[in-house]
Residue frames as a rotation matrix with the C-alpha (Angstrom) as fourth column:
MET 1
0.342 -0.938 -0.060 85.70
0.428 0.098 0.898 117.49
-0.836 -0.333 0.435 136.87
THR 2
0.740 -0.126 -0.661 87.65
-0.530 -0.714 -0.457 119.84
-0.414 0.689 -0.595 134.58
PRO 3
0.872 -0.450 0.193 89.78
0.484 0.733 -0.478 118.06
0.073 0.510 0.857 131.96
ALA 4
0.255 -0.874 -0.414 93.51
0.466 -0.264 0.844 118.63
-0.847 -0.408 0.340 132.22
HIS 5
-0.616 -0.481 0.624 93.67
0.759 -0.151 0.634 119.50
-0.211 0.864 0.458 128.52
ARG 6
-0.794 0.300 -0.529 92.39
-0.314 -0.947 -0.066 122.73
-0.521 0.114 0.846 126.97
VAL 7
-0.400 0.769 0.499 88.75
0.834 0.531 -0.148 122.39
-0.379 0.357 -0.854 125.85
VAL 8
-0.854 0.057 -0.517 87.25
-0.221 -0.939 0.262 124.80
-0.470 0.338 0.815 123.28
PRO 9
0.247 0.965 -0.094 83.99
-0.406 0.015 -0.914 125.24
-0.880 0.264 0.396 121.34
HIS 10
0.431 -0.008 0.902 83.62
0.573 0.774 -0.267 123.26
-0.697 0.633 0.338 118.09
ALA 11
0.969 -0.031 0.244 84.37
0.183 -0.572 -0.800 126.24
0.164 0.820 -0.548 115.82
ASP 12
0.539 -0.824 0.175 87.60
-0.828 -0.481 0.287 126.94
-0.152 -0.300 -0.942 117.66
TRP 13
0.186 -0.440 0.878 88.52
-0.117 0.878 0.465 123.23
-0.976 -0.189 0.112 117.48
ILE 14
0.723 0.133 0.678 88.01
0.616 0.321 -0.720 123.22
-0.313 0.938 0.150 113.69
ALA 15
0.908 -0.410 0.083 90.17
-0.331 -0.826 -0.456 126.34
0.255 0.387 -0.886 113.33
ALA 16
0.263 -0.842 0.471 92.97
-0.801 0.082 0.593 124.78
-0.538 -0.533 -0.653 115.38
ARG 17
0.293 -0.116 0.949 92.69
0.243 0.969 0.044 121.51
-0.925 0.217 0.313 113.46
LYS 18
0.918 0.065 0.392 92.91
0.397 -0.156 -0.904 123.29
0.002 0.986 -0.169 110.10
ALA 19
0.684 -0.725 0.078 95.99
-0.727 -0.686 -0.005 125.20
0.057 -0.053 -0.997 111.25
LEU 20
0.046 -0.663 0.747 97.67
-0.496 0.634 0.593 121.93
-0.867 -0.398 -0.300 112.21
MET 21
0.607 0.251 0.754 96.58
0.425 0.699 -0.575 120.34
-0.671 0.670 0.318 108.91
ALA 22
0.939 -0.325 -0.117 98.54
-0.302 -0.608 -0.735 122.98
0.168 0.725 -0.668 107.02
LYS 23
0.101 -0.938 0.332 101.66
-0.961 -0.006 0.277 121.88
-0.258 -0.347 -0.902 108.90
GLU 24
0.144 0.015 0.989 100.80
-0.101 0.995 -0.001 118.22
-0.984 -0.100 0.145 108.29
LYS 25
0.935 0.223 0.274 100.54
0.250 0.131 -0.959 118.85
-0.250 0.966 0.067 104.54
GLU 26
0.619 -0.781 -0.078 103.91
-0.758 -0.570 -0.317 120.61
0.203 0.255 -0.945 104.62
PHE 27
-0.090 -0.629 0.772 105.41
-0.731 0.569 0.378 117.61
-0.677 -0.530 -0.511 106.41
THR 28
0.511 0.358 0.781 103.83
0.184 0.842 -0.507 115.20
-0.840 0.403 0.364 103.90
ARG 29
0.983 -0.173 -0.058 105.33
-0.109 -0.301 -0.947 117.09
0.146 0.938 -0.315 100.96
ALA 30
0.244 -0.947 0.210 108.73
-0.969 -0.248 0.007 117.14
0.046 -0.205 -0.978 102.68
ARG 31
0.024 -0.173 0.985 108.46
-0.411 0.896 0.167 113.42
-0.911 -0.409 -0.049 103.39
ASP 32
0.853 0.329 0.406 107.59
0.226 0.467 -0.855 112.68
-0.471 0.820 0.324 99.76
ALA 33
0.774 -0.620 -0.130 110.62
-0.519 -0.502 -0.691 114.67
0.364 0.602 -0.711 98.60
LEU 34
-0.021 -0.792 0.611 112.87
-0.947 0.212 0.242 112.87
-0.321 -0.573 -0.754 101.09
SER 35
0.360 0.225 0.905 111.54
-0.074 0.974 -0.213 109.49
-0.930 0.009 0.367 99.97
ALA 36
0.999 -0.016 0.035 112.39
0.036 0.016 -0.999 110.40
0.016 1.000 0.017 96.38
GLU 37
0.365 -0.926 0.101 115.94
-0.877 -0.378 -0.297 111.31
0.313 0.020 -0.950 97.44
ARG 38
0.045 -0.291 0.956 116.20
-0.655 0.714 0.249 108.01
-0.755 -0.637 -0.158 99.30
ARG 39
0.694 0.303 0.653 115.23
0.216 0.778 -0.590 106.07
-0.687 0.551 0.474 96.18
ALA 40
0.942 -0.335 -0.010 117.72
-0.145 -0.380 -0.913 108.09
0.302 0.862 -0.407 94.12
LEU 41
0.485 -0.807 0.337 120.71
-0.609 -0.035 0.792 107.09
-0.627 -0.590 -0.508 96.29
PRO 42
-0.026 -0.560 -0.828 123.52
-0.905 0.365 -0.219 105.33
0.425 0.743 -0.517 94.40
TRP 43
0.941 0.333 0.059 123.73
-0.333 0.881 0.336 101.55
0.060 -0.336 0.940 94.74
GLU 44
-0.150 -0.983 0.105 126.63
-0.975 0.165 0.150 99.27
-0.165 -0.080 -0.983 95.63
LYS 45
0.288 0.201 -0.936 127.14
-0.540 0.841 0.015 95.78
0.791 0.502 0.351 94.28
VAL 46
0.067 -0.205 0.976 127.20
-0.959 0.257 0.120 93.03
-0.276 -0.944 -0.179 96.94
GLU 47
-0.841 -0.429 -0.330 128.08
-0.492 0.860 0.134 89.36
0.226 0.275 -0.935 97.13
ASP 48
0.137 0.896 -0.423 125.58
-0.508 0.430 0.746 86.54
0.850 0.112 0.514 97.31
TYR 49
-0.512 -0.364 0.778 125.70
-0.852 0.100 -0.514 85.81
0.109 -0.926 -0.361 101.05
ALA 50
-0.356 0.348 -0.867 124.79
0.007 0.929 0.370 82.35
0.934 0.125 -0.334 102.36
PHE 51
-0.301 0.375 0.877 122.40
-0.940 -0.274 -0.206 81.70
0.163 -0.886 0.434 105.27
ASP 52
-0.992 0.098 -0.083 120.99
0.116 0.963 -0.242 78.72
0.056 -0.250 -0.967 107.13
GLY 53
-0.409 0.912 0.003 117.30
-0.893 -0.401 0.206 78.24
0.189 0.082 0.978 106.34
PRO 54
0.190 0.584 0.789 114.69
-0.735 0.617 -0.280 75.57
-0.651 -0.527 0.546 107.10
GLY 55
0.973 0.226 0.038 115.51
-0.137 0.705 -0.696 73.77
-0.184 0.673 0.717 103.85
GLY 56
0.372 -0.914 0.162 119.29
0.898 0.399 0.184 74.07
-0.233 0.077 0.969 104.18
THR 57
-0.585 -0.687 -0.432 121.61
0.524 -0.726 0.445 76.69
-0.619 0.034 0.785 102.73
VAL 58
0.563 0.721 0.405 119.78
0.815 -0.402 -0.417 79.67
-0.137 0.565 -0.814 101.27
ARG 59
-0.545 -0.821 0.169 121.51
0.838 -0.526 0.146 82.55
-0.031 0.221 0.975 99.54
LEU 60
-0.565 0.288 -0.773 120.70
0.047 -0.924 -0.379 86.25
-0.823 -0.251 0.509 99.50
SER 61
-0.838 0.222 -0.498 119.61
-0.542 -0.240 0.805 85.86
0.059 0.945 0.322 95.86
ASP 62
-0.721 0.591 -0.363 117.15
0.484 0.803 0.347 83.13
0.496 0.075 -0.865 96.92
LEU 63
-0.571 0.487 -0.661 115.47
0.635 -0.248 -0.732 85.42
-0.520 -0.838 -0.167 99.46
PHE 64
-0.826 0.298 -0.478 114.18
-0.490 -0.799 0.348 87.55
-0.279 0.522 0.806 96.57
ARG 65
-0.432 0.669 0.604 111.84
0.266 0.735 -0.623 84.63
-0.861 -0.109 -0.496 95.79
GLY 66
-0.249 0.265 0.932 111.52
0.959 0.203 0.198 85.60
-0.137 0.943 -0.304 92.15
ARG 67
0.837 0.542 -0.072 111.00
0.535 -0.839 -0.100 89.31
-0.115 0.045 -0.992 92.82
GLY 68
0.347 -0.716 0.605 113.27
0.539 -0.375 -0.754 92.22
0.767 0.588 0.256 92.03
GLN 69
-0.090 -0.310 0.947 113.43
-0.537 -0.786 -0.308 93.92
0.839 -0.536 -0.095 95.45
LEU 70
0.172 0.044 -0.984 114.20
0.606 0.782 0.141 92.62
0.776 -0.621 0.108 98.93
VAL 71
0.285 -0.050 0.957 113.85
-0.668 -0.726 0.161 94.11
0.687 -0.686 -0.240 102.41
ILE 72
-0.047 -0.383 -0.923 115.90
0.495 0.793 -0.354 92.52
0.868 -0.473 0.153 105.21
TYR 73
0.698 0.197 0.688 115.20
-0.495 -0.562 0.663 93.23
0.517 -0.804 -0.294 108.85
HIS 74
-0.375 -0.862 -0.342 118.30
-0.068 0.393 -0.917 92.63
0.925 -0.320 -0.206 111.01
LEU 75
0.619 0.765 0.177 116.48
-0.317 0.037 0.948 91.14
0.719 -0.643 0.266 114.00
MET 76
-0.236 -0.781 0.579 118.44
-0.858 -0.113 -0.501 91.10
0.456 -0.615 -0.643 117.26
PHE 77
0.921 0.381 0.085 118.79
-0.376 0.804 0.460 87.51
0.107 -0.456 0.884 118.48
HIS 78
0.000 -0.983 0.183 122.17
-0.999 -0.007 -0.039 86.77
0.040 -0.183 -0.982 120.05
PRO 79
-0.144 -0.101 -0.984 123.28
-0.400 0.916 -0.036 83.14
0.905 0.389 -0.172 119.67
ASP 80
-0.918 -0.274 -0.286 123.23
0.138 0.456 -0.879 82.72
0.371 -0.847 -0.381 123.48
TRP 81
-0.640 0.734 0.227 119.68
-0.733 -0.495 -0.466 84.05
-0.230 -0.465 0.855 123.91
ASN 82
-0.810 0.461 0.362 116.56
0.449 0.885 -0.121 81.89
-0.376 0.065 -0.924 124.04
ALA 83
0.399 0.913 0.088 114.30
0.794 -0.296 -0.530 84.67
-0.458 0.282 -0.843 122.75
ALA 84
-0.133 -0.396 0.908 114.69
0.822 -0.556 -0.122 87.54
0.554 0.730 0.400 120.34
CYS 85
-0.969 -0.210 -0.132 114.98
0.247 -0.860 -0.447 91.16
-0.020 -0.466 0.884 121.45
LYS 86
-0.225 0.957 -0.182 111.54
0.780 0.065 -0.623 92.33
-0.584 -0.282 -0.761 122.62
SER 87
-0.011 0.193 -0.981 111.87
-0.264 -0.947 -0.183 95.62
-0.964 0.257 0.062 120.72
CYS 88
-0.817 -0.300 -0.492 112.82
-0.552 0.161 0.818 93.91
-0.166 0.940 -0.297 117.46
SER 89
-0.800 0.586 0.130 109.91
0.589 0.808 -0.021 91.54
-0.118 0.060 -0.991 118.08
PHE 90
-0.034 0.746 -0.665 107.66
0.268 -0.635 -0.725 94.61
-0.963 -0.203 -0.178 118.35
TRP 91
-0.308 -0.156 -0.938 108.83
-0.768 -0.541 0.342 95.61
-0.561 0.826 0.047 114.87
ALA 92
-0.992 -0.093 -0.086 108.37
-0.126 0.812 0.570 92.05
0.016 0.577 -0.817 113.59
ASP 93
-0.412 0.911 0.001 104.77
0.628 0.285 -0.724 92.05
-0.660 -0.298 -0.690 114.83
ASN 94
0.103 0.442 -0.891 104.27
-0.245 -0.857 -0.453 95.14
-0.964 0.265 0.020 112.69
PHE 95
-0.301 -0.252 -0.920 105.65
-0.921 -0.172 0.349 93.71
-0.246 0.952 -0.180 109.45
ASP 96
-0.779 -0.074 0.622 104.55
-0.071 0.997 0.030 90.07
-0.623 -0.020 -0.782 109.71
ASN 97
0.003 0.916 0.400 101.09
0.526 0.339 -0.780 90.61
-0.850 0.212 -0.481 108.19
ILE 98
0.540 0.244 -0.805 102.10
-0.392 -0.774 -0.498 93.04
-0.744 0.585 -0.322 105.44
THR 99
-0.500 -0.857 0.123 104.52
-0.254 0.281 0.925 90.83
-0.828 0.431 -0.358 103.53
VAL 100
-0.177 0.509 0.843 101.75
0.802 0.571 -0.177 89.59
-0.571 0.644 -0.509 101.23
HIS 101
0.846 0.486 -0.221 101.07
0.306 -0.781 -0.544 93.19
-0.437 0.392 -0.809 100.21
LEU 102
0.170 -0.876 -0.451 104.77
-0.587 -0.457 0.668 93.84
-0.791 0.151 -0.593 99.63
ASN 103
-0.477 -0.327 0.816 104.90
0.304 0.810 0.502 90.72
-0.825 0.488 -0.287 97.46
ALA 104
0.425 0.764 0.485 102.22
0.770 -0.024 -0.637 92.24
-0.476 0.645 -0.599 95.24
ARG 105
0.957 -0.145 -0.250 104.55
-0.224 -0.920 -0.322 95.19
-0.184 0.364 -0.913 94.57
ASP 106
0.667 -0.711 -0.221 107.64
0.078 0.362 -0.929 93.14
0.741 0.602 0.297 93.58
VAL 107
-0.091 -0.670 0.737 109.08
-0.827 -0.361 -0.431 93.17
0.555 -0.648 -0.521 97.12
SER 108
0.385 0.109 -0.916 110.08
0.353 0.900 0.255 90.20
0.853 -0.422 0.308 99.26
MET 109
0.272 -0.281 0.921 110.88
-0.797 -0.602 0.052 90.50
0.540 -0.747 -0.387 102.96
ALA 110
0.471 -0.196 -0.860 112.88
0.418 0.908 0.023 88.37
0.776 -0.371 0.510 105.37
ALA 111
0.829 -0.295 0.475 114.59
-0.558 -0.499 0.663 88.65
0.041 -0.815 -0.578 108.73
VAL 112
0.323 -0.813 -0.484 118.21
0.152 0.550 -0.821 87.70
0.934 0.192 0.301 109.46
SER 113
0.799 -0.101 0.592 119.64
-0.594 -0.278 0.755 86.94
0.089 -0.955 -0.282 112.91
ARG 114
-0.191 -0.968 -0.160 122.82
-0.842 0.246 -0.481 85.42
0.505 0.043 -0.862 114.37
ALA 115
-0.095 0.201 0.975 121.09
-0.781 0.592 -0.198 82.85
-0.617 -0.781 0.101 116.58
PRO 116
-0.947 -0.263 0.182 121.04
-0.120 0.819 0.562 79.26
-0.297 0.510 -0.807 115.28
LEU 117
-0.662 0.703 -0.260 118.12
-0.428 -0.070 0.901 78.28
0.615 0.708 0.347 113.08
ALA 118
-0.424 0.523 -0.739 116.59
0.644 0.748 0.160 75.95
0.636 -0.408 -0.655 115.69
LYS 119
-0.622 0.173 -0.763 116.16
0.612 -0.501 -0.612 78.89
-0.489 -0.848 0.206 118.08
LEU 120
-0.875 0.310 -0.372 114.71
-0.450 -0.803 0.391 81.07
-0.178 0.510 0.842 115.32
GLU 121
-0.592 0.662 -0.461 112.22
-0.101 0.506 0.857 78.38
0.800 0.553 -0.232 114.34
ALA 122
-0.439 0.413 -0.798 111.12
0.858 0.456 -0.236 77.77
0.266 -0.788 -0.555 117.93
PHE 123
-0.681 0.156 -0.716 110.63
0.305 -0.828 -0.471 81.46
-0.666 -0.539 0.516 118.66
LYS 124
-0.871 0.377 -0.313 108.88
-0.464 -0.425 0.778 82.03
0.160 0.823 0.545 115.33
LYS 125
-0.466 0.710 -0.528 106.39
0.380 0.700 0.605 79.30
0.799 0.082 -0.596 116.25
ARG 126
-0.485 0.247 -0.839 105.86
0.848 -0.100 -0.520 80.81
-0.212 -0.964 -0.161 119.69
MET 127
-0.715 0.126 -0.688 105.15
-0.059 -0.991 -0.120 84.26
-0.697 -0.045 0.716 118.18
GLY 128
0.222 0.846 0.484 102.98
0.507 0.324 -0.799 82.90
-0.833 0.423 -0.357 115.37
TRP 129
0.038 -0.288 -0.957 105.01
-0.577 -0.788 0.214 84.72
-0.816 0.544 -0.196 112.72
ARG 130
0.730 0.300 0.614 104.97
0.295 0.671 -0.680 83.74
-0.616 0.678 0.402 109.04
PHE 131
0.786 -0.454 -0.420 107.75
-0.618 -0.601 -0.507 85.84
-0.023 0.658 -0.753 107.47
GLU 132
0.712 -0.614 -0.340 110.91
0.341 0.726 -0.597 84.13
0.614 0.310 0.726 106.23
TRP 133
0.766 -0.464 0.444 113.65
-0.639 -0.474 0.607 84.10
-0.071 -0.748 -0.660 108.87
VAL 134
0.738 -0.585 -0.338 117.17
0.295 0.729 -0.618 82.79
0.608 0.357 0.710 108.34
SER 135
0.825 -0.521 -0.219 120.39
0.177 -0.130 0.976 82.61
-0.537 -0.844 -0.015 110.34
CYS 136
0.743 -0.664 -0.081 123.66
-0.400 -0.344 -0.850 84.20
0.536 0.664 -0.521 109.27
GLY 137
0.398 -0.582 -0.709 125.46
0.619 0.741 -0.261 82.23
0.677 -0.335 0.655 112.01
ALA 138
0.707 -0.123 -0.696 127.16
0.635 -0.324 0.702 83.38
-0.312 -0.938 -0.151 115.19
ASP 139
-0.207 -0.862 -0.463 130.10
0.300 -0.507 0.808 84.78
-0.931 0.029 0.363 113.22
GLY 140
0.276 0.419 0.865 128.10
0.918 0.152 -0.366 85.53
-0.285 0.895 -0.343 110.07
ALA 141
-0.742 -0.670 0.026 129.50
0.629 -0.682 0.373 88.27
-0.232 0.293 0.927 107.91
PHE 142
-0.245 0.686 0.685 126.14
0.740 -0.325 0.589 89.54
0.627 0.651 -0.428 106.73
ASN 143
0.773 0.592 -0.228 125.01
0.591 -0.541 0.599 91.38
0.231 -0.598 -0.768 109.86
ARG 144
0.150 -0.802 -0.578 128.54
0.653 -0.359 0.667 92.55
-0.742 -0.477 0.470 110.53
ASP 145
-0.687 -0.457 0.565 128.92
0.722 -0.346 0.599 93.93
-0.078 0.819 0.568 107.00
PHE 146
-0.178 0.714 0.677 125.62
0.454 -0.551 0.700 95.78
0.873 0.433 -0.226 107.31
GLY 147
-0.588 -0.310 0.747 126.38
-0.251 -0.808 -0.533 97.37
0.769 -0.501 0.397 110.66
THR 148
0.382 0.820 0.427 124.27
-0.727 -0.018 0.686 95.28
0.570 -0.573 0.589 113.05
SER 149
0.934 -0.165 -0.318 126.80
0.312 0.810 0.496 92.98
0.175 -0.563 0.808 114.68
PHE 150
0.492 -0.771 0.403 129.98
-0.685 -0.629 -0.367 93.83
0.537 -0.095 -0.838 116.60
SER 151
0.201 -0.538 -0.818 132.86
0.408 0.806 -0.430 91.75
0.891 -0.247 0.381 117.92
ALA 152
0.699 -0.011 -0.715 134.06
0.710 -0.102 0.696 92.05
-0.081 -0.995 -0.064 121.51
ALA 153
-0.387 -0.916 -0.107 137.12
0.862 -0.400 0.311 93.95
-0.328 0.028 0.944 120.25
GLU 154
-0.516 0.263 0.815 134.93
0.475 -0.704 0.528 96.40
0.713 0.659 0.238 118.34
LEU 155
0.595 0.802 -0.046 132.71
0.446 -0.282 0.850 96.97
0.669 -0.526 -0.526 121.36
ALA 156
0.434 -0.514 -0.740 135.78
0.840 -0.067 0.539 97.71
-0.326 -0.855 0.402 123.49
GLN 157
-0.530 -0.667 0.523 137.00
0.820 -0.560 0.117 100.42
0.215 0.491 0.844 121.15
PRO 158
-0.393 0.385 -0.835 136.13
0.347 -0.779 -0.523 104.03
-0.852 -0.495 0.172 121.99
GLY 159
-0.858 0.089 -0.506 134.00
-0.441 -0.634 0.636 106.08
-0.264 0.768 0.583 119.63
ASN 160
0.094 0.996 0.000 130.75
-0.725 0.068 -0.686 105.50
-0.683 0.064 0.728 117.79
ASN 161
-0.844 -0.459 0.277 130.21
-0.227 0.774 0.591 102.19
-0.485 0.436 -0.758 116.04
TYR 162
-0.425 0.806 0.412 126.55
0.781 0.557 -0.283 102.28
-0.457 0.202 -0.866 114.96
ASN 163
0.615 0.789 0.001 124.25
0.648 -0.505 -0.570 104.19
-0.449 0.351 -0.821 112.64
TYR 164
0.564 -0.476 0.674 127.06
0.590 -0.339 -0.733 105.40
0.578 0.811 0.089 110.38
GLY 165
-0.400 -0.897 -0.189 129.26
0.736 -0.192 -0.649 106.46
0.546 -0.399 0.737 113.28
THR 166
-0.240 0.381 0.893 126.68
-0.289 -0.906 0.309 108.57
0.927 -0.184 0.328 115.11
ILE 167
0.663 0.534 0.524 125.97
-0.688 0.160 0.707 106.27
0.294 -0.830 0.474 118.11
HIS 168
-0.626 -0.780 -0.003 128.01
-0.699 0.562 -0.442 104.05
0.347 -0.274 -0.897 120.40
PHE 169
0.530 0.801 -0.277 126.16
-0.623 0.590 0.514 100.73
0.575 -0.100 0.812 120.66
ARG 170
-0.196 -0.642 0.741 127.12
-0.980 0.144 -0.134 98.55
-0.021 -0.753 -0.658 123.64
MET 171
0.373 0.389 0.843 125.61
-0.391 0.889 -0.238 95.22
-0.842 -0.241 0.483 122.61
ALA 172
-0.608 -0.695 0.385 126.93
-0.012 0.492 0.870 92.62
-0.794 0.524 -0.307 120.17
ASP 173
-0.518 0.526 0.674 123.73
0.854 0.277 0.440 92.78
0.045 0.804 -0.593 118.11
ALA 174
-0.719 0.291 -0.631 121.87
-0.096 -0.941 -0.325 95.86
-0.688 -0.173 0.705 116.92
PRO 175
0.214 0.874 0.435 118.66
0.534 0.269 -0.802 96.46
-0.818 0.404 -0.409 114.98
GLY 176
-0.561 -0.341 -0.754 118.57
-0.386 -0.698 0.603 97.64
-0.732 0.630 0.259 111.41
LEU 177
0.520 0.716 0.467 116.96
0.227 0.411 -0.883 97.29
-0.824 0.565 0.051 108.02
SER 178
-0.560 -0.749 -0.353 118.60
-0.256 -0.249 0.934 96.90
-0.788 0.614 -0.053 104.62
VAL 179
0.620 0.777 -0.107 117.18
-0.249 0.065 -0.966 97.00
-0.744 0.626 0.234 101.09
PHE 180
-0.541 -0.795 0.273 118.49
-0.049 0.354 0.934 95.17
-0.840 0.492 -0.231 98.03
SER 181
0.496 0.619 -0.609 117.77
-0.698 -0.133 -0.703 94.99
-0.516 0.774 0.367 94.33
LYS 182
-0.199 -0.527 0.826 118.43
0.175 0.811 0.559 92.22
-0.964 0.256 -0.069 91.83
ASP 183
-0.296 0.001 -0.955 119.02
-0.847 -0.463 0.262 92.71
-0.442 0.886 0.138 88.10
ALA 184
0.742 0.602 -0.295 117.75
-0.663 0.595 -0.453 90.38
-0.098 0.532 0.841 85.40
ASP 185
0.277 -0.726 -0.630 121.28
-0.401 0.508 -0.762 88.94
0.873 0.464 -0.150 85.13
GLY 186
0.611 0.064 -0.789 121.28
0.551 0.682 0.481 88.10
0.569 -0.729 0.382 88.86
SER 187
-0.514 -0.816 0.265 123.55
0.380 -0.493 -0.782 90.93
0.769 -0.302 0.564 90.01
LEU 188
0.366 0.607 -0.705 122.77
0.888 -0.001 0.460 92.03
0.279 -0.794 -0.540 93.58
TYR 189
-0.409 -0.446 0.796 122.86
0.243 -0.894 -0.376 95.60
0.879 0.039 0.474 94.86
HIS 190
-0.285 0.254 -0.924 122.55
0.935 -0.140 -0.327 97.21
-0.212 -0.957 -0.198 98.27
THR 191
-0.153 0.328 0.932 120.33
0.608 -0.712 0.351 100.28
0.779 0.620 -0.090 97.86
TYR 192
0.080 0.271 0.959 119.59
-0.531 -0.803 0.271 101.48
0.844 -0.531 0.080 101.42
SER 193
-0.236 -0.024 -0.971 120.04
0.727 0.658 -0.193 100.75
0.644 -0.752 -0.138 105.12
THR 194
0.028 0.257 0.966 118.64
-0.434 -0.867 0.244 102.46
0.901 -0.426 0.087 108.20
TYR 195
-0.414 -0.285 -0.865 119.12
0.640 0.585 -0.499 102.11
0.647 -0.760 -0.060 111.95
SER 196
-0.886 -0.040 -0.462 118.08
0.420 -0.491 -0.763 103.59
-0.197 -0.870 0.452 115.30
ARG 197
-0.297 0.823 -0.484 115.32
-0.047 -0.519 -0.853 106.25
-0.954 -0.230 0.193 114.90
GLY 198
-0.653 0.034 -0.757 115.36
-0.750 -0.164 0.640 105.60
-0.103 0.986 0.132 111.17
LEU 199
-0.914 0.322 -0.247 113.37
0.266 0.935 0.234 102.47
0.306 0.148 -0.940 112.00
ASP 200
-0.737 0.644 -0.204 110.56
-0.037 -0.340 -0.940 104.50
-0.675 -0.686 0.274 113.62
MET 201
-0.343 0.636 -0.691 108.68
-0.896 -0.442 0.037 105.01
-0.282 0.632 0.722 110.38
LEU 202
-0.534 0.069 -0.843 108.45
-0.469 0.805 0.363 101.21
0.704 0.589 -0.398 109.95
ASN 203
-0.883 0.265 -0.386 106.51
0.467 0.575 -0.672 100.64
0.044 -0.774 -0.631 113.18
VAL 204
-0.414 0.793 0.446 102.84
0.135 -0.431 0.892 101.38
0.900 0.430 0.072 112.59
ALA 205
0.293 0.525 -0.799 101.95
0.869 0.203 0.452 100.90
0.400 -0.826 -0.397 116.27
TYR 206
-0.477 -0.541 -0.692 104.15
0.763 -0.647 -0.021 103.86
-0.437 -0.538 0.721 117.17
HIS 207
-0.924 0.160 0.347 102.38
0.116 -0.748 0.654 105.98
0.365 0.644 0.672 114.55
TYR 208
0.102 0.986 -0.129 99.05
0.437 0.072 0.897 105.18
0.894 -0.148 -0.424 116.16
LEU 209
0.178 -0.087 -0.980 100.45
0.980 -0.076 0.185 106.08
-0.090 -0.993 0.072 119.58
ASP 210
-0.811 -0.584 -0.040 101.69
0.573 -0.805 0.153 109.37
-0.121 0.101 0.987 118.14
ILE 211
-0.650 0.604 0.461 98.10
-0.018 -0.618 0.786 110.47
0.760 0.503 0.412 117.39
VAL 212
0.320 0.761 -0.564 96.48
0.668 0.241 0.704 109.64
0.672 -0.602 -0.431 120.75
PRO 213
0.844 0.134 0.519 96.46
-0.131 -0.888 0.441 112.19
0.520 -0.440 -0.732 123.62
LYS 214
0.816 -0.548 0.182 99.21
-0.155 0.097 0.983 110.56
-0.557 -0.831 -0.006 125.70
GLY 215
0.433 -0.680 -0.592 101.45
-0.864 -0.126 -0.487 109.88
0.257 0.722 -0.642 122.70
ARG 216
0.102 -0.490 -0.866 104.13
-0.097 0.861 -0.499 107.27
0.990 0.135 0.040 123.30
ASP 217
0.792 0.341 0.507 104.12
-0.477 -0.174 0.862 108.20
0.382 -0.924 0.025 127.00
GLU 218
0.634 -0.627 -0.453 107.72
0.556 0.776 -0.296 107.10
0.537 -0.064 0.841 127.47
GLU 219
0.318 -0.574 0.755 109.28
-0.292 -0.817 -0.498 110.12
0.902 -0.062 -0.427 129.19
GLY 220
0.376 -0.123 0.918 109.30
-0.921 -0.163 0.355 108.73
0.106 -0.979 -0.175 132.75
LEU 221
0.996 0.031 -0.081 110.60
-0.030 0.999 0.022 105.27
0.082 -0.020 0.996 131.87
ARG 222
0.436 -0.894 0.098 114.11
0.131 0.171 0.977 103.92
-0.890 -0.413 0.192 132.51
TYR 223
-0.835 -0.536 -0.122 114.57
-0.022 -0.189 0.982 103.88
-0.549 0.823 0.146 128.73
HIS 224
-0.577 0.674 -0.461 112.10
-0.780 -0.622 0.067 104.74
-0.241 0.398 0.885 126.03
MET 225
-0.089 0.578 -0.811 110.94
-0.644 0.588 0.490 101.19
0.760 0.566 0.320 125.21
ASP 226
-0.896 -0.308 0.321 110.90
-0.435 0.461 -0.774 99.82
0.091 -0.833 -0.546 128.76
TRP 227
-0.185 0.933 0.310 107.14
-0.773 0.056 -0.631 99.26
-0.606 -0.357 0.711 128.48
VAL 228
0.152 0.258 -0.954 107.38
-0.920 0.389 -0.041 96.93
0.360 0.884 0.297 125.47
ARG 229
-0.112 -0.129 0.985 106.84
-0.546 0.836 0.047 93.19
-0.830 -0.533 -0.164 126.02
LEU 230
-0.998 -0.020 -0.066 106.75
-0.063 0.653 0.755 90.18
0.028 0.757 -0.653 123.74
HIS 231
-0.485 0.872 0.057 103.14
-0.693 -0.424 0.584 90.10
0.534 0.244 0.810 122.61
ASP 232
0.219 0.584 -0.781 102.36
0.118 0.779 0.616 86.96
0.969 -0.227 0.102 124.65
GLU 233
-0.477 -0.497 -0.725 103.74
0.770 0.162 -0.618 88.49
0.424 -0.853 0.305 127.86
TYR 234
-0.647 0.325 0.689 101.44
-0.382 -0.921 0.075 91.49
0.660 -0.215 0.720 128.37
GLY 235
0.364 0.860 0.358 99.46
-0.723 0.019 0.691 91.08
0.587 -0.510 0.628 131.57
MET 236
0.347 -0.287 -0.893 101.81
0.364 0.919 -0.154 88.48
0.865 -0.272 0.423 133.00
């Protein structure tokens, strides 16, 4: 049976691979330059938000856990839901095991959702996650201030409301990631946030799919992540 893909002799394969590698190196250099620009963005000072954690009230400054940098994943979990968004859970599966490595580089990581803490704790146990996860409350200002929560009135308004005004999001909760820094005097700064496709680079599973022959294989689906399940639901 003839393969559907073009098949060539080894020497031709090496030549094609080297040609692609030149483009990959160009992309890597461009990515390094973009990352440097990202780190050079100006900062904005922020307040010390309060959250509900397993031990009671926990503040944004506490989530640094003695480190100077903090990554927050805005994990979609509406207060009325009994489980978190399956796509956000896909991302959480990807970062759960790396937090120890981030800690070694002066970075703490936590997730923030609007659902009550009891729901977060129950779902965290079900998923087997270990990262810190706190609630900003159903009407919490934190996710709203960082562009991942919308009121009914905001959703009813025309125009784009998400990803810095480039997308119209139709749900009350949206995914995102925000980065913070803390000075020696305790001052807190917002240094970066990203949403939508900006989150792609933070999902290592997608990067593996990007290098296999079928890629993400999402073109014929109802929406691009229709195939994703909570990790304990595959095969059900």
